[in-house]
C-alpha positions as CSV (number, residue, x, y, z in Angstrom):
1,X,84.0,-148.6,12.9
2,X,81.2,-151.1,13.4
3,X,77.9,-151.4,11.5
4,X,74.7,-153.3,12.0
5,X,73.1,-152.6,8.6
6,X,74.1,-156.0,7.1
7,X,75.7,-154.2,4.2
8,X,79.1,-155.4,3.0
9,X,82.2,-153.4,2.3
10,X,84.2,-155.1,-0.4
11,X,87.8,-153.7,-0.8
12,X,89.3,-154.6,-4.2
13,X,93.0,-153.9,-4.7
14,X,95.7,-155.1,-7.1
15,X,98.5,-153.8,-9.3
16,X,98.0,-151.0,-11.7
17,X,96.8,-152.4,-15.0
18,X,95.3,-155.6,-13.6
19,X,91.8,-154.5,-14.6
20,X,90.3,-153.3,-11.2
21,X,88.2,-150.6,-12.8
22,X,86.9,-152.8,-15.6
23,X,85.9,-155.6,-13.2
24,X,84.4,-153.3,-10.6
25,X,82.3,-151.5,-13.2
26,X,81.1,-154.9,-14.4
27,X,80.0,-155.7,-10.9
28,X,78.0,-152.5,-10.7
29,X,76.5,-153.2,-14.1
30,X,75.4,-156.6,-13.0
31,X,74.4,-155.4,-9.5
32,X,73.3,-151.7,-9.7
33,X,72.3,-151.8,-6.0
34,X,76.0,-152.0,-5.1
35,X,77.6,-148.5,-4.8
36,X,81.1,-147.9,-6.1
37,X,82.9,-145.3,-4.0
38,X,84.6,-142.7,-6.1
39,X,88.2,-142.1,-5.0
40,X,89.9,-138.7,-4.9
41,X,93.3,-138.3,-6.5
42,X,95.9,-135.7,-7.3
43,X,96.9,-137.4,-10.5
44,X,96.1,-135.8,-13.9
45,X,92.8,-136.7,-15.5
46,X,93.3,-139.1,-18.4
47,X,91.6,-138.8,-21.7
48,X,88.1,-140.3,-21.5
49,X,87.8,-139.9,-17.7
50,X,85.0,-137.9,-16.2
51,X,85.5,-135.9,-13.0
52,X,83.2,-137.1,-10.2
53,X,82.6,-140.4,-12.0
54,X,86.1,-141.9,-12.5
55,X,87.7,-139.9,-9.7
56,X,87.4,-136.7,-7.8
57,X,90.4,-134.8,-9.2
58,X,92.0,-132.5,-6.6
59,X,95.2,-130.5,-6.3
60,X,97.7,-131.7,-3.8
61,X,97.0,-128.9,-1.3
62,X,93.2,-129.6,-1.5
63,X,93.8,-133.3,-0.9
64,X,96.2,-132.7,2.0
65,X,93.7,-130.3,3.7
66,X,90.9,-132.9,3.5
67,X,93.3,-135.7,4.8
68,X,94.3,-133.5,7.7
69,X,90.7,-133.0,8.7
70,X,90.0,-136.8,8.7
71,X,87.9,-136.6,5.5
72,X,89.3,-139.9,4.1
73,X,88.6,-143.5,5.2
74,X,92.0,-144.3,3.8
75,X,94.7,-142.5,1.8
76,X,97.9,-143.4,0.1
77,X,100.6,-142.2,-2.2
78,X,101.0,-144.3,-5.3
79,X,103.4,-143.6,-8.2
80,X,103.9,-140.0,-7.1
81,X,100.1,-139.2,-6.7
82,X,97.8,-139.2,-3.7
83,X,94.6,-141.3,-3.6
84,X,91.9,-141.5,-1.0
85,X,88.4,-142.7,-0.2
86,X,86.2,-139.9,1.0
87,X,84.9,-141.1,4.4
88,X,81.3,-139.7,4.7
89,X,79.7,-141.2,1.5
90,X,81.0,-144.8,2.3
91,X,79.8,-144.7,5.9
92,X,76.5,-143.2,5.0
93,X,75.8,-145.9,2.3
94,X,76.7,-148.7,4.6
95,X,74.6,-147.3,7.5
96,X,71.6,-147.3,5.0
97,X,72.2,-150.9,4.2
98,X,73.8,-150.5,0.8
99,X,76.8,-152.7,-0.2
100,X,79.9,-150.7,-1.1
101,X,82.9,-151.4,-3.2
102,X,86.2,-149.6,-2.8
103,X,88.7,-149.9,-5.6
104,X,92.0,-148.9,-4.0
105,X,95.7,-149.6,-3.8
106,X,97.6,-151.8,-1.3
107,X,98.4,-149.2,1.3
108,X,94.8,-148.0,1.4
109,X,93.4,-151.6,1.6
110,X,95.7,-152.2,4.6
111,X,94.3,-149.0,6.3
112,X,90.7,-150.0,5.7
113,X,91.2,-153.5,7.0
114,X,92.9,-152.2,10.1
115,X,90.0,-149.7,10.8
116,X,87.2,-151.9,9.5
117,X,88.2,-155.6,10.1
118,X,84.8,-156.9,8.9
119,X,85.5,-155.6,5.4
120,X,86.0,-158.2,2.7
121,X,89.4,-157.7,1.0
122,X,90.1,-159.1,-2.5
123,X,93.5,-159.0,-4.2
124,X,93.0,-159.0,-8.0
125,X,95.9,-160.7,-9.7
126,X,96.9,-160.6,-13.4
127,X,97.1,-163.8,-15.4
128,X,100.9,-163.2,-15.7
129,X,103.5,-160.4,-15.5
130,X,103.7,-160.4,-19.3
131,X,100.0,-159.8,-19.5
132,X,100.2,-157.0,-16.9
133,X,102.9,-155.3,-19.1
134,X,100.7,-155.7,-22.2
135,X,97.8,-154.1,-20.4
136,X,99.9,-151.2,-19.0
137,X,101.5,-150.5,-22.4
138,X,98.1,-150.8,-24.1
139,X,96.7,-147.9,-22.3
140,X,98.9,-145.5,-24.3
141,X,98.7,-143.0,-21.4
142,X,102.2,-143.4,-19.9
143,X,105.8,-143.6,-21.2
144,X,108.0,-146.6,-20.8
145,X,109.7,-145.3,-17.6
146,X,106.3,-144.9,-15.8
147,X,105.3,-148.4,-17.0
148,X,108.5,-149.8,-15.6
149,X,108.0,-148.1,-12.3
150,X,104.4,-149.4,-12.2
151,X,105.7,-152.9,-12.9
152,X,108.2,-152.7,-10.0
153,X,105.4,-151.6,-7.7
154,X,103.3,-154.5,-9.0
155,X,106.0,-157.0,-7.9
156,X,105.9,-155.6,-4.4
157,X,102.1,-155.7,-4.4
158,X,101.9,-159.2,-5.7
159,X,104.2,-160.3,-2.8
160,X,101.5,-158.9,-0.4
161,X,98.6,-160.7,-1.9
162,X,98.5,-163.2,1.0
163,X,97.4,-160.4,3.3
164,X,94.0,-160.4,1.6
165,X,90.9,-162.5,2.5
166,X,90.7,-163.6,-1.1
167,X,92.9,-163.7,-4.2
168,X,91.2,-163.6,-7.6
169,X,93.0,-164.0,-10.9
170,X,91.5,-161.6,-13.5
171,X,91.7,-163.7,-16.7
172,X,88.2,-162.7,-17.9
173,X,86.2,-159.8,-16.7
174,X,82.6,-161.3,-16.5
175,X,83.5,-164.4,-14.5
176,X,85.8,-162.3,-12.3
177,X,82.9,-159.9,-11.6
178,X,80.7,-162.8,-10.7
179,X,83.3,-164.0,-8.2
180,X,83.2,-160.6,-6.5
181,X,79.4,-160.6,-6.5
182,X,79.4,-164.0,-4.7
183,X,81.7,-162.5,-2.1
184,X,79.3,-159.7,-1.5
185,X,76.4,-162.1,-1.3
186,X,78.3,-164.2,1.3
187,X,79.6,-167.1,-0.9
188,X,83.3,-168.0,-1.2
189,X,85.1,-167.1,-4.4
190,X,86.4,-169.8,-6.6
191,X,89.6,-169.5,-8.5
């Protein structure tokens, strides 16, 4: 999967609750020319989420059919749900010279990096595990058993952070977003 457009593909991953969505939305707010890929998922829509904006919500059979036909750039199962990045919109934007951000999970980031080695991969880290628990519990969308399961997955993901091109600690949304913008623009991240 090579490209000559000069556009960057930034892959942002990290544990559930680390603030990936918040940081990535801030990047797009600061740089509206950067396109945020909308992932597909089989998980239930949460209160306040908008279909087609936050996720493309699909049934498991719909997702599996699209995956079988090669319709995803990457796909992964996470916490009992399927997630994937629709292939065509990403490749089309990159071919047209537009920078693209993928906000995905560890398995998906590995798939994208293997297929698209020039992608810039960033692992977003929480300030601490205590803060990660606070953020997960603060959502109010999951019971304690789901939170505990997400924390166990987070520990595994944190152990894989060294696989990424950059590790960025999300202590404050705006400075973290600026670090990601510097990566898109070709500068090294700090922190």
